[in-house]
CHARMM-style PDB file with segment names, atoms N, HN, CA, C and O in Angstrom:
ATOM      1  N   UNK     1      -0.272  -2.707 -11.188  1.00  0.00      PROA
ATOM      2  CA  UNK     1       0.927  -2.354 -10.719  1.00  0.00      PROA
ATOM      3  C   UNK     1       1.083  -1.801  -9.149  1.00  0.00      PROA
ATOM      4  O   UNK     1       2.065  -2.015  -8.438  1.00  0.00      PROA
ATOM      5  N   UNK     2      -0.282  -0.929  -8.714  1.00  0.00      PROA
ATOM      6  HN  UNK     2      -1.079  -0.756  -9.291  1.00  0.00      PROA
ATOM      7  CA  UNK     2       0.269  -0.359  -7.825  1.00  0.00      PROA
ATOM      8  C   UNK     2      -0.070  -1.708  -6.431  1.00  0.00      PROA
ATOM      9  O   UNK     2       0.280  -1.552  -5.261  1.00  0.00      PROA
ATOM     10  N   UNK     3      -0.652  -2.691  -6.856  1.00  0.00      PROA
ATOM     11  HN  UNK     3      -0.936  -2.817  -7.807  1.00  0.00      PROA
ATOM     12  CA  UNK     3      -0.604  -3.799  -6.089  1.00  0.00      PROA
ATOM     13  C   UNK     3       0.351  -4.320  -5.844  1.00  0.00      PROA
ATOM     14  O   UNK     3       0.518  -4.485  -4.635  1.00  0.00      PROA
ATOM     15  N   UNK     4       1.444  -4.841  -6.751  1.00  0.00      PROA
ATOM     16  HN  UNK     4       1.308  -4.707  -7.732  1.00  0.00      PROA
ATOM     17  CA  UNK     4       2.766  -5.176  -6.785  1.00  0.00      PROA
ATOM     18  C   UNK     4       3.666  -3.908  -5.878  1.00  0.00      PROA
ATOM     19  O   UNK     4       4.558  -4.160  -5.068  1.00  0.00      PROA
ATOM     20  N   UNK     5       3.320  -2.920  -6.141  1.00  0.00      PROA
ATOM     21  HN  UNK     5       2.595  -2.715  -6.799  1.00  0.00      PROA
ATOM     22  CA  UNK     5       4.345  -1.543  -5.678  1.00  0.00      PROA
ATOM     23  C   UNK     5       4.189  -2.218  -3.894  1.00  0.00      PROA
ATOM     24  O   UNK     5       5.046  -2.843  -3.268  1.00  0.00      PROA
ATOM     25  N   UNK     6       2.823  -1.819  -3.452  1.00  0.00      PROA
ATOM     26  HN  UNK     6       2.127  -1.311  -3.960  1.00  0.00      PROA
ATOM     27  CA  UNK     6       2.491  -2.176  -1.904  1.00  0.00      PROA
ATOM     28  C   UNK     6       3.136  -3.181  -1.834  1.00  0.00      PROA
ATOM     29  O   UNK     6       4.280  -3.039  -1.404  1.00  0.00      PROA
ATOM     30  N   UNK     7       2.900  -3.915  -2.035  1.00  0.00      PROA
ATOM     31  HN  UNK     7       1.971  -4.031  -2.385  1.00  0.00      PROA
ATOM     32  CA  UNK     7       3.262  -5.326  -1.544  1.00  0.00      PROA
ATOM     33  C   UNK     7       4.924  -5.542  -1.400  1.00  0.00      PROA
ATOM     34  O   UNK     7       5.480  -6.106  -0.458  1.00  0.00      PROA
ATOM     35  N   UNK     8       5.618  -4.907  -2.661  1.00  0.00      PROA
ATOM     36  HN  UNK     8       5.166  -4.449  -3.426  1.00  0.00      PROA
ATOM     37  CA  UNK     8       6.974  -5.099  -2.279  1.00  0.00      PROA
ATOM     38  C   UNK     8       7.711  -3.817  -1.075  1.00  0.00      PROA
ATOM     39  O   UNK     8       8.663  -3.808  -0.294  1.00  0.00      PROA
ATOM     40  N   UNK     9       6.884  -3.067  -1.398  1.00  0.00      PROA
ATOM     41  HN  UNK     9       6.112  -3.075  -2.032  1.00  0.00      PROA
ATOM     42  CA  UNK     9       7.352  -1.663  -0.271  1.00  0.00      PROA
ATOM     43  C   UNK     9       7.088  -2.385   0.814  1.00  0.00      PROA
ATOM     44  O   UNK     9       8.058  -2.537   1.557  1.00  0.00      PROA
ATOM     45  N   UNK    10       5.661  -3.090   1.290  1.00  0.00      PROA
ATOM     46  HN  UNK    10       4.873  -2.966   0.687  1.00  0.00      PROA
ATOM     47  CA  UNK    10       5.604  -3.486   2.678  1.00  0.00      PROA
ATOM     48  C   UNK    10       6.526  -4.684   3.270  1.00  0.00      PROA
ATOM     49  O   UNK    10       6.752  -4.859   4.467  1.00  0.00      PROA
ATOM     50  N   UNK    11       7.181  -5.744   1.828  1.00  0.00      PROA
ATOM     51  HN  UNK    11       6.997  -5.601   0.856  1.00  0.00      PROA
ATOM     52  CA  UNK    11       8.018  -6.705   2.372  1.00  0.00      PROA
ATOM     53  C   UNK    11       9.613  -6.132   2.544  1.00  0.00      PROA
ATOM     54  O   UNK    11      10.605  -6.756   2.922  1.00  0.00      PROA
ATOM     55  N   UNK    12       9.467  -4.512   2.066  1.00  0.00      PROA
ATOM     56  HN  UNK    12       8.661  -4.005   1.759  1.00  0.00      PROA
ATOM     57  CA  UNK    12      11.244  -4.563   2.375  1.00  0.00      PROA
ATOM     58  C   UNK    12      11.178  -4.271   3.567  1.00  0.00      PROA
ATOM     59  O   UNK    12      11.747  -4.907   4.454  1.00  0.00      PROA
ATOM     60  N   UNK    13      10.378  -3.134   3.762  1.00  0.00      PROA
ATOM     61  HN  UNK    13       9.916  -2.618   3.041  1.00  0.00      PROA
ATOM     62  CA  UNK    13       9.824  -2.982   5.326  1.00  0.00      PROA
ATOM     63  C   UNK    13       9.655  -4.102   6.469  1.00  0.00      PROA
ATOM     64  O   UNK    13       9.454  -3.675   7.606  1.00  0.00      PROA
ATOM     65  N   UNK    14       9.708  -5.312   6.303  1.00  0.00      PROA
ATOM     66  HN  UNK    14       9.872  -5.659   5.380  1.00  0.00      PROA
ATOM     67  CA  UNK    14       9.295  -6.034   7.119  1.00  0.00      PROA
ATOM     68  C   UNK    14       8.163  -6.058   7.739  1.00  0.00      PROA
ATOM     69  O   UNK    14       8.071  -6.509   8.881  1.00  0.00      PROA
ATOM     70  N   UNK    15       7.163  -5.583   7.081  1.00  0.00      PROA
ATOM     71  HN  UNK    15       7.238  -5.216   6.154  1.00  0.00      PROA
ATOM     72  CA  UNK    15       6.079  -5.472   7.341  1.00  0.00      PROA
ATOM     73  C   UNK    15       5.200  -6.594   7.429  1.00  0.00      PROA
ATOM     74  O   UNK    15       5.542  -7.429   6.592  1.00  0.00      PROA
ATOM     75  N   UNK    16       3.898  -7.075   8.306  1.00  0.00      PROA
ATOM     76  HN  UNK    16       3.621  -6.396   8.986  1.00  0.00      PROA
ATOM     77  CA  UNK    16       3.251  -8.155   7.657  1.00  0.00      PROA
ATOM     78  C   UNK    16       1.937  -7.678   7.148  1.00  0.00      PROA
ATOM     79  O   UNK    16       1.652  -6.773   7.933  1.00  0.00      PROA
ATOM     80  N   UNK    17       1.061  -7.766   6.354  1.00  0.00      PROA
ATOM     81  HN  UNK    17       1.293  -8.501   5.717  1.00  0.00      PROA
ATOM     82  CA  UNK    17      -0.282  -7.139   5.941  1.00  0.00      PROA
ATOM     83  C   UNK    17      -0.718  -6.926   7.356  1.00  0.00      PROA
ATOM     84  O   UNK    17      -1.321  -5.880   7.598  1.00  0.00      PROA
ATOM     85  N   UNK    18      -0.531  -7.635   8.159  1.00  0.00      PROA
ATOM     86  HN  UNK    18      -0.041  -8.484   7.962  1.00  0.00      PROA
ATOM     87  CA  UNK    18      -1.856  -7.183   9.515  1.00  0.00      PROA
ATOM     88  C   UNK    18      -1.324  -5.618  10.344  1.00  0.00      PROA
ATOM     89  O   UNK    18      -1.944  -4.852  11.081  1.00  0.00      PROA
ATOM     90  N   UNK    19       0.041  -5.601   9.842  1.00  0.00      PROA
ATOM     91  HN  UNK    19       0.545  -6.224   9.243  1.00  0.00      PROA
ATOM     92  CA  UNK    19       0.834  -4.464  10.367  1.00  0.00      PROA
ATOM     93  C   UNK    19       0.683  -3.220  10.083  1.00  0.00      PROA
ATOM     94  O   UNK    19       0.605  -2.164  10.710  1.00  0.00      PROA
ATOM     95  N   UNK    20       0.646  -3.706   8.540  1.00  0.00      PROA
ATOM     96  HN  UNK    20       0.709  -4.565   8.031  1.00  0.00      PROA
ATOM     97  CA  UNK    20       0.014  -2.094   7.397  1.00  0.00      PROA
ATOM     98  C   UNK    20      -1.412  -2.021   7.776  1.00  0.00      PROA
ATOM     99  O   UNK    20      -2.006  -0.978   8.049  1.00  0.00      PROA
ATOM    100  N   UNK    21      -1.687  -2.672   7.774  1.00  0.00      PROA
ATOM    101  HN  UNK    21      -1.205  -3.519   7.553  1.00  0.00      PROA
ATOM    102  CA  UNK    21      -3.572  -2.886   8.313  1.00  0.00      PROA
ATOM    103  C   UNK    21      -3.753  -1.319   9.407  1.00  0.00      PROA
ATOM    104  O   UNK    21      -4.321  -0.232   9.297  1.00  0.00      PROA
ATOM    105  N   UNK    22      -2.599  -2.261  10.799  1.00  0.00      PROA
ATOM    106  HN  UNK    22      -2.138  -3.143  10.889  1.00  0.00      PROA
ATOM    107  CA  UNK    22      -3.036  -1.311  11.669  1.00  0.00      PROA
ATOM    108  C   UNK    22      -2.518  -0.107  11.373  1.00  0.00      PROA
ATOM    109  O   UNK    22      -3.069   0.775  12.032  1.00  0.00      PROA
ATOM    110  N   UNK    23      -1.458   0.393  10.455  1.00  0.00      PROA
ATOM    111  HN  UNK    23      -1.010  -0.323   9.919  1.00  0.00      PROA
ATOM    112  CA  UNK    23      -0.593   1.779  10.301  1.00  0.00      PROA
ATOM    113  C   UNK    23      -1.997   2.653   9.358  1.00  0.00      PROA
ATOM    114  O   UNK    23      -2.017   3.884   9.369  1.00  0.00      PROA
ATOM    115  N   UNK    24      -2.827   2.048   8.781  1.00  0.00      PROA
ATOM    116  HN  UNK    24      -2.811   1.049   8.772  1.00  0.00      PROA
ATOM    117  CA  UNK    24      -3.516   2.348   7.433  1.00  0.00      PROA
ATOM    118  C   UNK    24      -5.078   2.365   8.194  1.00  0.00      PROA
ATOM    119  O   UNK    24      -6.013   2.956   7.654  1.00  0.00      PROA
ATOM    120  N   UNK    25      -5.222   1.713   9.383  1.00  0.00      PROA
ATOM    121  HN  UNK    25      -4.462   1.232   9.822  1.00  0.00      PROA
ATOM    122  CA  UNK    25      -6.822   1.934   9.833  1.00  0.00      PROA
ATOM    123  C   UNK    25      -7.234   1.156   9.124  1.00  0.00      PROA
ATOM    124  O   UNK    25      -7.154   1.840   8.103  1.00  0.00      PROA
ATOM    125  N   UNK    26      -7.746  -0.020   8.701  1.00  0.00      PROA
ATOM    126  HN  UNK    26      -7.811  -0.575   9.530  1.00  0.00      PROA
ATOM    127  CA  UNK    26      -7.588  -0.907   7.767  1.00  0.00      PROA
ATOM    128  C   UNK    26      -7.603  -2.189   7.892  1.00  0.00      PROA
ATOM    129  O   UNK    26      -6.649  -2.301   8.661  1.00  0.00      PROA
ATOM    130  N   UNK    27      -8.114  -3.675   7.645  1.00  0.00      PROA
ATOM    131  HN  UNK    27      -8.889  -3.584   7.020  1.00  0.00      PROA
ATOM    132  CA  UNK    27      -8.114  -4.930   7.851  1.00  0.00      PROA
ATOM    133  C   UNK    27      -7.090  -5.415   7.097  1.00  0.00      PROA
ATOM    134  O   UNK    27      -6.779  -4.788   6.084  1.00  0.00      PROA
ATOM    135  N   UNK    28      -6.355  -6.664   7.468  1.00  0.00      PROA
ATOM    136  HN  UNK    28      -6.608  -7.173   8.291  1.00  0.00      PROA
ATOM    137  CA  UNK    28      -5.780  -7.272   6.804  1.00  0.00      PROA
ATOM    138  C   UNK    28      -6.266  -7.936   5.535  1.00  0.00      PROA
ATOM    139  O   UNK    28      -5.586  -8.279   4.568  1.00  0.00      PROA
ATOM    140  N   UNK    29      -7.353  -8.034   5.688  1.00  0.00      PROA
ATOM    141  HN  UNK    29      -7.906  -7.756   6.474  1.00  0.00      PROA
ATOM    142  CA  UNK    29      -8.342  -8.617   4.351  1.00  0.00      PROA
ATOM    143  C   UNK    29      -7.965  -7.697   2.905  1.00  0.00      PROA
ATOM    144  O   UNK    29      -7.534  -8.030   1.801  1.00  0.00      PROA
ATOM    145  N   UNK    30      -8.376  -6.327   3.536  1.00  0.00      PROA
ATOM    146  HN  UNK    30      -8.726  -6.056   4.433  1.00  0.00      PROA
ATOM    147  CA  UNK    30      -8.041  -5.042   2.821  1.00  0.00      PROA
ATOM    148  C   UNK    30      -6.623  -5.026   2.226  1.00  0.00      PROA
ATOM    149  O   UNK    30      -6.597  -4.992   0.996  1.00  0.00      PROA
ATOM    150  N   UNK    31      -5.753  -5.038   2.694  1.00  0.00      PROA
ATOM    151  HN  UNK    31      -5.775  -5.066   3.694  1.00  0.00      PROA
ATOM    152  CA  UNK    31      -4.401  -4.604   2.565  1.00  0.00      PROA
ATOM    153  C   UNK    31      -4.731  -6.119   1.405  1.00  0.00      PROA
ATOM    154  O   UNK    31      -5.136  -5.771   0.296  1.00  0.00      PROA
ATOM    155  N   UNK    32      -4.626  -7.201   1.548  1.00  0.00      PROA
ATOM    156  HN  UNK    32      -4.297  -7.484   2.449  1.00  0.00      PROA
ATOM    157  CA  UNK    32      -4.563  -8.176   0.527  1.00  0.00      PROA
ATOM    158  C   UNK    32      -5.387  -7.677  -0.730  1.00  0.00      PROA
ATOM    159  O   UNK    32      -4.781  -7.639  -1.801  1.00  0.00      PROA
ATOM    160  N   UNK    33      -6.663  -7.305  -0.697  1.00  0.00      PROA
ATOM    161  HN  UNK    33      -7.156  -7.335   0.172  1.00  0.00      PROA
ATOM    162  CA  UNK    33      -7.186  -7.252  -1.865  1.00  0.00      PROA
ATOM    163  C   UNK    33      -6.257  -5.809  -2.420  1.00  0.00      PROA
ATOM    164  O   UNK    33      -6.035  -5.898  -3.627  1.00  0.00      PROA
ATOM    165  N   UNK    34      -5.811  -4.810  -1.925  1.00  0.00      PROA
ATOM    166  HN  UNK    34      -5.991  -4.738  -0.944  1.00  0.00      PROA
ATOM    167  CA  UNK    34      -5.178  -4.073  -2.596  1.00  0.00      PROA
ATOM    168  C   UNK    34      -3.573  -4.789  -3.248  1.00  0.00      PROA
ATOM    169  O   UNK    34      -2.763  -4.130  -3.899  1.00  0.00      PROA
ATOM    170  N   UNK    35      -3.477  -5.639  -3.032  1.00  0.00      PROA
ATOM    171  HN  UNK    35      -4.135  -6.175  -2.502  1.00  0.00      PROA
ATOM    172  CA  UNK    35      -1.913  -6.158  -2.913  1.00  0.00      PROA
ATOM    173  C   UNK    35      -2.522  -6.999  -4.516  1.00  0.00      PROA
ATOM    174  O   UNK    35      -1.871  -6.892  -5.556  1.00  0.00      PROA
ATOM    175  N   UNK    36      -3.682  -7.702  -4.450  1.00  0.00      PROA
ATOM    176  HN  UNK    36      -4.210  -7.789  -3.605  1.00  0.00      PROA
ATOM    177  CA  UNK    36      -4.278  -8.570  -5.545  1.00  0.00      PROA
ATOM    178  C   UNK    36      -4.822  -7.327  -6.518  1.00  0.00      PROA
ATOM    179  O   UNK    36      -5.133  -7.561  -7.686  1.00  0.00      PROA
ATOM    180  N   UNK    37      -4.890  -6.309  -6.083  1.00  0.00      PROA
ATOM    181  HN  UNK    37      -4.637  -6.119  -5.135  1.00  0.00      PROA
ATOM    182  CA  UNK    37      -5.716  -5.303  -7.461  1.00  0.00      PROA
ATOM    183  C   UNK    37      -7.083  -5.578  -7.378  1.00  0.00      PROA
ATOM    184  O   UNK    37      -7.693  -5.212  -8.383  1.00  0.00      PROA
ATOM    185  N   UNK    38      -7.739  -6.084  -6.543  1.00  0.00      PROA
ATOM    186  HN  UNK    38      -7.244  -6.381  -5.727  1.00  0.00      PROA
ATOM    187  CA  UNK    38      -9.253  -6.390  -6.321  1.00  0.00      PROA
ATOM    188  C   UNK    38      -9.577  -5.180  -5.743  1.00  0.00      PROA
ATOM    189  O   UNK    38     -10.779  -4.931  -5.650  1.00  0.00      PROA
ATOM    190  N   UNK    39      -8.968  -4.560  -5.430  1.00  0.00      PROA
ATOM    191  HN  UNK    39      -7.992  -4.762  -5.506  1.00  0.00      PROA
ATOM    192  CA  UNK    39      -9.658  -2.938  -4.587  1.00  0.00      PROA
ATOM    193  C   UNK    39      -8.528  -2.322  -4.266  1.00  0.00      PROA
ATOM    194  O   UNK    39      -7.460  -2.701  -3.784  1.00  0.00      PROA
ATOM    195  N   UNK    40      -9.045  -1.092  -4.694  1.00  0.00      PROA
ATOM    196  HN  UNK    40      -9.913  -0.785  -5.086  1.00  0.00      PROA
ATOM    197  CA  UNK    40      -8.341   0.392  -5.330  1.00  0.00      PROA
ATOM    198  C   UNK    40      -8.284   1.298  -3.908  1.00  0.00      PROA
ATOM    199  O   UNK    40      -9.312   1.654  -3.333  1.00  0.00      PROA
ATOM    200  N   UNK    41      -7.071   1.581  -3.479  1.00  0.00      PROA
ATOM    201  HN  UNK    41      -6.236   1.291  -3.946  1.00  0.00      PROA
ATOM    202  CA  UNK    41      -7.547   2.372  -2.376  1.00  0.00      PROA
ATOM    203  C   UNK    41      -7.388   3.823  -2.351  1.00  0.00      PROA
ATOM    204  O   UNK    41      -6.496   4.522  -2.832  1.00  0.00      PROA
ATOM    205  N   UNK    42      -8.481   4.145  -1.663  1.00  0.00      PROA
ATOM    206  HN  UNK    42      -9.205   3.577  -1.272  1.00  0.00      PROA
ATOM    207  CA  UNK    42      -8.793   5.864  -2.074  1.00  0.00      PROA
ATOM    208  C   UNK    42      -7.760   6.693  -1.907  1.00  0.00      PROA
ATOM    209  O   UNK    42      -6.598   6.287  -1.954  1.00  0.00      PROA
ATOM    210  N   UNK    43      -8.042   7.787  -1.722  1.00  0.00      PROA
ATOM    211  HN  UNK    43      -8.986   8.117  -1.684  1.00  0.00      PROA
ATOM    212  CA  UNK    43      -6.940   8.930  -1.547  1.00  0.00      PROA
ATOM    213  C   UNK    43      -6.689   9.268  -0.227  1.00  0.00      PROA
ATOM    214  O   UNK    43      -5.591   9.715   0.106  1.00  0.00      PROA
ATOM    215  N   UNK    44      -7.461   9.123   0.443  1.00  0.00      PROA
ATOM    216  HN  UNK    44      -8.352   8.760   0.172  1.00  0.00      PROA
ATOM    217  CA  UNK    44      -6.878   9.263   1.833  1.00  0.00      PROA
ATOM    218  C   UNK    44      -6.068   8.152   2.379  1.00  0.00      PROA
ATOM    219  O   UNK    44      -5.319   8.307   3.344  1.00  0.00      PROA
ATOM    220  N   UNK    45      -6.221   7.046   1.764  1.00  0.00      PROA
ATOM    221  HN  UNK    45      -6.830   6.920   0.981  1.00  0.00      PROA
ATOM    222  CA  UNK    45      -5.496   5.509   2.066  1.00  0.00      PROA
ATOM    223  C   UNK    45      -3.970   5.589   1.486  1.00  0.00      PROA
ATOM    224  O   UNK    45      -2.900   5.301   2.023  1.00  0.00      PROA
ATOM    225  N   UNK    46      -4.320   6.153   0.020  1.00  0.00      PROA
ATOM    226  HN  UNK    46      -5.189   6.386  -0.416  1.00  0.00      PROA
ATOM    227  CA  UNK    46      -2.815   6.884  -0.607  1.00  0.00      PROA
ATOM    228  C   UNK    46      -1.949   7.270   0.275  1.00  0.00      PROA
ATOM    229  O   UNK    46      -0.893   6.729   0.604  1.00  0.00      PROA
ATOM    230  N   UNK    47      -2.583   8.526   0.766  1.00  0.00      PROA
ATOM    231  HN  UNK    47      -3.441   8.966   0.500  1.00  0.00      PROA
ATOM    232  CA  UNK    47      -1.534   9.798   0.982  1.00  0.00      PROA
ATOM    233  C   UNK    47      -1.186   8.938   2.629  1.00  0.00      PROA
ATOM    234  O   UNK    47      -0.366   9.569   3.297  1.00  0.00      PROA
ATOM    235  N   UNK    48      -1.658   7.751   3.240  1.00  0.00      PROA
ATOM    236  HN  UNK    48      -2.324   7.239   2.698  1.00  0.00      PROA
ATOM    237  CA  UNK    48      -1.473   7.436   4.220  1.00  0.00      PROA
ATOM    238  C   UNK    48      -0.234   6.275   3.823  1.00  0.00      PROA
ATOM    239  O   UNK    48       0.766   6.001   4.485  1.00  0.00      PROA
ATOM    240  N   UNK    49      -0.711   5.667   2.412  1.00  0.00      PROA
ATOM    241  HN  UNK    49      -1.524   5.890   1.874  1.00  0.00      PROA
ATOM    242  CA  UNK    49       0.951   4.663   1.872  1.00  0.00      PROA
ATOM    243  C   UNK    49       2.353   5.858   1.658  1.00  0.00      PROA
ATOM    244  O   UNK    49       3.525   5.682   1.991  1.00  0.00      PROA
ATOM    245  N   UNK    50       1.815   6.911   1.083  1.00  0.00      PROA
ATOM    246  HN  UNK    50       0.863   7.054   0.812  1.00  0.00      PROA
ATOM    247  CA  UNK    50       2.894   7.491   1.066  1.00  0.00      PROA
ATOM    248  C   UNK    50       3.670   8.315   2.106  1.00  0.00      PROA
ATOM    249  O   UNK    50       4.744   8.891   1.932  1.00  0.00      PROA
ATOM    250  N   UNK    51       2.888   8.257   3.270  1.00  0.00      PROA
ATOM    251  HN  UNK    51       2.016   7.789   3.410  1.00  0.00      PROA
ATOM    252  CA  UNK    51       3.642   8.845   4.295  1.00  0.00      PROA
ATOM    253  C   UNK    51       4.417   7.615   5.034  1.00  0.00      PROA
ATOM    254  O   UNK    51       5.468   7.851   5.630  1.00  0.00      PROA
ATOM    255  N   UNK    52       3.793   6.093   4.976  1.00  0.00      PROA
ATOM    256  HN  UNK    52       2.939   5.901   4.492  1.00  0.00      PROA
ATOM    257  CA  UNK    52       4.000   5.421   5.366  1.00  0.00      PROA
ATOM    258  C   UNK    52       5.510   4.927   4.885  1.00  0.00      PROA
ATOM    259  O   UNK    52       6.457   4.835   5.666  1.00  0.00      PROA
ATOM    260  N   UNK    53       5.575   4.633   3.508  1.00  0.00      PROA
ATOM    261  HN  UNK    53       4.806   4.707   2.873  1.00  0.00      PROA
ATOM    262  CA  UNK    53       6.517   4.607   3.074  1.00  0.00      PROA
ATOM    263  C   UNK    53       7.422   4.997   2.481  1.00  0.00      PROA
ATOM    264  O   UNK    53       8.332   4.283   2.059  1.00  0.00      PROA
ATOM    265  N   UNK    54       7.327   6.289   2.335  1.00  0.00      PROA
ATOM    266  HN  UNK    54       6.588   6.869   2.678  1.00  0.00      PROA
ATOM    267  CA  UNK    54       7.969   7.915   2.537  1.00  0.00      PROA
ATOM    268  C   UNK    54       8.466   7.666   0.969  1.00  0.00      PROA
ATOM    269  O   UNK    54       9.600   7.820   0.515  1.00  0.00      PROA
ATOM    270  N   UNK    55       7.164   7.198   0.235  1.00  0.00      PROA
ATOM    271  HN  UNK    55       6.243   7.072   0.604  1.00  0.00      PROA
ATOM    272  CA  UNK    55       7.208   7.326  -1.583  1.00  0.00      PROA
ATOM    273  C   UNK    55       6.301   7.923  -2.245  1.00  0.00      PROA
ATOM    274  O   UNK    55       5.157   7.550  -1.986  1.00  0.00      PROA
ATOM    275  N   UNK    56       6.437   8.863  -3.147  1.00  0.00      PROA
ATOM    276  HN  UNK    56       7.367   9.166  -3.357  1.00  0.00      PROA
ATOM    277  CA  UNK    56       5.376   9.297  -3.969  1.00  0.00      PROA
ATOM    278  C   UNK    56       4.239   8.201  -4.537  1.00  0.00      PROA
ATOM    279  O   UNK    56       4.280   7.009  -4.843  1.00  0.00      PROA
ATOM    280  N   UNK    57       3.168   9.275  -4.515  1.00  0.00      PROA
ATOM    281  HN  UNK    57       3.134  10.243  -4.267  1.00  0.00      PROA
ATOM    282  CA  UNK    57       1.853   8.748  -5.232  1.00  0.00      PROA
ATOM    283  C   UNK    57       2.184   8.124  -6.627  1.00  0.00      PROA
ATOM    284  O   UNK    57       1.818   6.989  -6.935  1.00  0.00      PROA
ATOM    285  N   UNK    58       2.840   8.876  -7.375  1.00  0.00      PROA
ATOM    286  HN  UNK    58       3.137   9.797  -7.125  1.00  0.00      PROA
ATOM    287  CA  UNK    58       3.236   8.577  -8.394  1.00  0.00      PROA
ATOM    288  C   UNK    58       4.277   6.972  -8.606  1.00  0.00      PROA
ATOM    289  O   UNK    58       4.490   6.123  -9.472  1.00  0.00      PROA
ATOM    290  N   UNK    59       4.549   7.187  -7.658  1.00  0.00      PROA
ATOM    291  HN  UNK    59       4.376   7.876  -6.955  1.00  0.00      PROA
ATOM    292  CA  UNK    59       5.869   6.010  -7.640  1.00  0.00      PROA
ATOM    293  C   UNK    59       4.817   4.499  -7.165  1.00  0.00      PROA
ATOM    294  O   UNK    59       5.040   3.370  -7.602  1.00  0.00      PROA
ATOM    295  N   UNK    60       3.928   4.777  -6.401  1.00  0.00      PROA
ATOM    296  HN  UNK    60       3.747   5.694  -6.046  1.00  0.00      PROA
ATOM    297  CA  UNK    60       2.964   3.972  -5.842  1.00  0.00      PROA
ATOM    298  C   UNK    60       1.814   3.096  -7.309  1.00  0.00      PROA
ATOM    299  O   UNK    60       1.496   1.929  -7.536  1.00  0.00      PROA
ATOM    300  N   UNK    61       1.567   4.223  -7.879  1.00  0.00      PROA
ATOM    301  HN  UNK    61       1.825   5.171  -7.694  1.00  0.00      PROA
ATOM    302  CA  UNK    61       0.511   4.019  -9.083  1.00  0.00      PROA
ATOM    303  C   UNK    61       1.177   3.378 -10.096  1.00  0.00      PROA
ATOM    304  O   UNK    61       0.533   2.776 -10.954  1.00  0.00      PROA
ATOM    305  N   UNK    62       2.396   3.423 -10.119  1.00  0.00      PROA
ATOM    306  HN  UNK    62       2.920   3.913  -9.422  1.00  0.00      PROA
ATOM    307  CA  UNK    62       3.473   3.035 -11.526  1.00  0.00      PROA
ATOM    308  C   UNK    62       3.589   4.019 -12.092  1.00  0.00      PROA
ATOM    309  O   UNK    62       3.694   3.825 -13.303  1.00  0.00      PROA
ATOM    310  N   UNK    63       3.641   5.552 -11.657  1.00  0.00      PROA
ATOM    311  HN  UNK    63       3.555   5.710 -10.673  1.00  0.00      PROA
ATOM    312  CA  UNK    63       3.714   6.440 -13.012  1.00  0.00      PROA
ATOM    313  C   UNK    63       5.059   6.589 -13.052  1.00  0.00      PROA
ATOM    314  O   UNK    63       5.442   6.821 -14.198  1.00  0.00      PROA
ATOM    315  N   UNK    64       6.017   6.541 -12.159  1.00  0.00      PROA
ATOM    316  HN  UNK    64       5.706   6.352 -11.228  1.00  0.00      PROA
ATOM    317  CA  UNK    64       7.156   6.586 -12.177  1.00  0.00      PROA
ATOM    318  C   UNK    64       8.093   5.651 -11.502  1.00  0.00      PROA
ATOM    319  O   UNK    64       7.527   4.972 -10.646  1.00  0.00      PROA
ATOM    320  N   UNK    65       9.530   5.390 -11.658  1.00  0.00      PROA
ATOM    321  HN  UNK    65       9.990   5.942 -12.353  1.00  0.00      PROA
ATOM    322  CA  UNK    65      10.231   4.744 -10.857  1.00  0.00      PROA
ATOM    323  C   UNK    65      10.605   5.332  -9.821  1.00  0.00      PROA
ATOM    324  OT1 UNK    65      11.300   4.743  -8.993  1.00  0.00      PROA
TER     325      UNK     65
END
């Protein structure tokens, strides 16, 4: 669920995986792994995702809509 949410939020804002990676201080490869749910973001990355996308962690994690 979180992978699809991250991808949708990224695309809604017109960001590439590379651009999002730069905002999160990580790599494009890591963003791809998040979106495919091969890797889970740690707490620090989750907090940065919430700031970048202006949503709650519950939304990103699929706990609410």
